[in-house]
C-alpha positions in Angstrom: -2.3 -43.9 106.3 -4.1 -40.7 106.9 -1.9 -39.8 109.8 1.2 -40.5 107.6 -0.1 -38.2 104.9 -0.8 -35.5 107.4 2.7 -35.8 108.9 4.2 -35.6 105.4 2.2 -32.5 104.5 3.3 -31.0 107.8 7.0 -31.7 107.1 6.6 -30.4 103.6 5.0 -27.2 104.8 7.8 -26.7 107.3 10.4 -27.2 104.6 8.6 -24.8 102.3 8.4 -22.1 105.1 12.1 -22.6 105.9 13.1 -22.2 102.2 10.6 -19.3 101.9 12.5 -17.3 104.6 15.8 -17.5 102.9 16.5 -13.9 101.9 20.3 -14.0 102.0 23.0 -15.4 99.8 26.5 -16.2 101.2 29.4 -16.0 98.7 32.7 -17.6 99.7 36.0 -17.7 97.9 36.2 -14.0 97.3 39.4 -12.0 97.4 40.1 -10.5 100.8 40.4 -7.1 99.1 36.9 -7.3 97.6 34.5 -4.5 98.3 30.6 -4.4 98.4 30.8 -2.6 95.1 32.5 -5.6 93.6 29.7 -7.9 94.8 27.1 -5.6 93.1 29.2 -5.6 89.9 29.3 -9.4 90.0 25.5 -9.4 90.4 25.2 -7.0 87.4 27.4 -9.2 85.3 25.3 -12.3 86.2 22.1 -10.4 85.6 21.1 -10.7 89.3 18.6 -8.1 90.4 16.7 -6.9 93.5 19.8 -6.8 95.8 18.8 -4.7 98.8 22.2 -4.9 100.6 25.7 -6.2 100.1 28.2 -6.5 102.9 31.5 -8.3 103.8 32.1 -10.7 106.6 35.0 -10.0 109.0 37.0 -11.7 111.7 38.6 -9.3 114.1 38.1 -6.6 111.5 39.9 -8.6 108.8 38.0 -9.7 105.7 37.3 -13.5 105.6 36.8 -13.5 101.9 33.0 -14.0 102.3 30.3 -11.7 101.0 26.7 -11.5 102.0 23.8 -10.4 99.8 20.3 -9.6 101.0 17.2 -9.7 98.8 13.7 -8.4 99.1 12.0 -11.7 98.4 13.1 -15.4 98.8 12.6 -16.1 95.1 15.1 -13.4 94.2 17.6 -14.9 96.6 17.1 -18.4 95.1 17.7 -17.0 91.6 20.9 -15.3 92.7 22.1 -18.5 94.4 21.9 -20.4 91.2 23.2 -17.6 89.0 26.2 -16.7 91.1 27.3 -20.2 92.2 30.5 -21.0 90.2 30.9 -17.5 88.9 34.3 -15.9 88.8 35.2 -12.7 90.8 38.7 -11.3 90.8 40.1 -14.5 89.2 38.5 -16.7 91.9 35.6 -19.1 91.6 32.7 -18.2 94.0 30.5 -20.7 95.9 27.1 -19.7 97.2 24.6 -20.9 99.7 21.2 -19.6 100.9 20.8 -18.3 104.4 17.7 -17.7 106.5 19.2 -15.0 108.7 22.3 -12.9 109.3 23.7 -11.9 112.7 22.1 -8.6 113.9 24.4 -5.6 114.5 24.5 -4.6 118.2 22.7 -1.3 118.9 25.2 1.4 119.7 23.9 4.9 120.3 26.5 7.5 119.6 30.0 7.9 121.1 28.8 6.8 124.6 27.2 3.6 123.3 30.3 2.7 121.3 32.5 3.3 124.3 30.3 1.1 126.5 30.2 -1.6 123.9 34.0 -1.6 123.7 34.4 -1.8 127.5 32.1 -4.8 127.7 33.8 -6.5 124.8 30.9 -6.2 122.4 33.0 -4.8 119.6 34.9 -7.9 118.5 35.2 -7.1 114.8 33.4 -10.4 113.9 30.5 -10.9 111.5 28.9 -8.8 108.7 30.6 -5.3 108.5 32.7 -6.3 111.6 29.6 -6.1 113.8 29.4 -2.3 113.5 27.3 0.1 111.5 28.6 2.8 109.2 30.1 0.7 106.5 32.9 2.4 104.5 33.3 5.2 107.2 35.1 3.1 109.8 38.9 2.7 109.8 40.9 0.3 112.0 44.4 1.6 113.0 46.7 -1.0 114.5 50.3 -1.5 115.3 50.2 1.6 117.6 51.9 1.7 121.1 50.1 -0.5 123.6 49.8 2.3 126.2 48.5 4.9 123.7 45.4 6.8 124.8 42.5 8.0 122.8 43.4 11.6 123.5 47.0 11.1 122.3 45.7 9.5 119.1 43.3 12.3 118.5 46.2 14.8 118.6 47.8 12.8 115.8 44.6 12.7 113.8 44.3 16.5 113.5 43.1 17.4 110.0 41.1 14.2 109.6 37.3 14.8 109.5 36.0 12.5 112.3 32.4 11.7 112.9 31.0 13.5 116.0 33.7 16.2 115.9 31.1 18.9 115.5 29.8 17.9 119.0 33.2 17.5 120.5 32.7 13.7 120.8 34.9 12.1 118.1 34.1 8.5 117.5 37.5 6.9 118.3 37.7 3.9 120.6 40.5 1.7 121.8 39.8 -1.9 120.9 42.6 -3.5 122.9 42.5 -2.7 126.6 45.4 -4.9 127.8 47.9 -2.5 129.3 50.7 -5.0 129.0 50.3 -5.4 125.3 53.1 -3.9 123.2 50.7 -2.7 120.5 47.1 -1.6 120.3 44.2 -1.1 117.8 41.8 1.7 117.5 38.5 2.1 115.7 38.1 5.5 114.0 34.9 6.6 112.4 35.2 9.4 109.7 32.5 11.5 108.1 32.5 9.7 104.8 34.1 6.8 102.9 36.3 9.2 100.9 37.6 10.6 104.2 38.2 7.1 105.5 40.4 6.3 102.5 42.2 9.6 102.9 43.0 8.6 106.4 44.3 5.2 105.2 46.5 6.8 102.5 47.9 9.2 105.0 48.7 6.8 107.9 49.1 3.3 106.5 52.7 2.0 106.8 53.8 5.3 108.4 55.9 5.6 111.5 54.1 6.7 114.6 56.2 9.4 116.4 59.0 9.1 113.9 61.0 11.6 115.9 61.2 9.2 118.8 64.2 6.9 119.0 62.8 4.4 121.6 59.0 4.3 120.7 58.8 3.6 117.0 55.8 1.8 115.7 54.7 1.2 112.1 51.0 2.0 111.7 48.7 0.0 109.5 45.2 1.1 108.5 42.3 -0.3 106.5 38.7 0.6 105.9 35.9 -1.7 107.2 32.9 -2.2 105.0 
C-alpha cells in the first residue's frame, strides 16, 4: 500500500513538473496572412497578458497558419490557453494547446555563418520564424532563374538597404542549389521591417529582366516573420 502511494505521488509530481514547464501556447487555424502583431492584438482583445514573444510557424518559408506564443511563467500560459481557445481571429476560429518547448533556432554568425548553413542544408524554412533570426527583416524571393547567382541578384537589388552592406557582406543567400532547376529562391535580409516591405512592394509579381525575350521570370516576394 505504501509503495503504491509512493508511486502515485511520484507520478503526480512528474505530471506537475511537466505541466509546470509549459511556457508556450500554439494557436492553429489562423489565416496564412496573419502577422505576430495580429497575435498580440488577439491577446489584448482576450485580456491575455505577459506575452514575451509571438512568432509564426513556417514550412519552406510559407506560413502554416500556426502561431506560437511564449510566456514568462507557466500559469500565464495556462490562462492564455483557456482564454484564446475558441476565439476568432480574421474570421477563423482558433484552437490552442500548451507546449513545453519550441524548436531552437540554429546559430548563424553573420554572412559567413548563414552561407555555411545554406550549403549544409540547415536553412530549410521550417519551424518558428522559418528557422532563422531577424523576424520581419527577412524576405524570400522566388520564381527567379535557376542559374541566377547571388552577385547577379545583388545587381538587381541596388537601392534596397540590405543588412551587412556597410561591411560589404550583404546577407543574400541562394536557397536552392540544384543547377538543373528552372527556378530558384533567395533569402534576402534587409535593415528593417519597413525596408523588407518596400522590397516586396517593388519586386513582387514583377518580371525579372523584362528586356529579355528568352529569360522571363515573374518574381514573387514575401516577408518572413
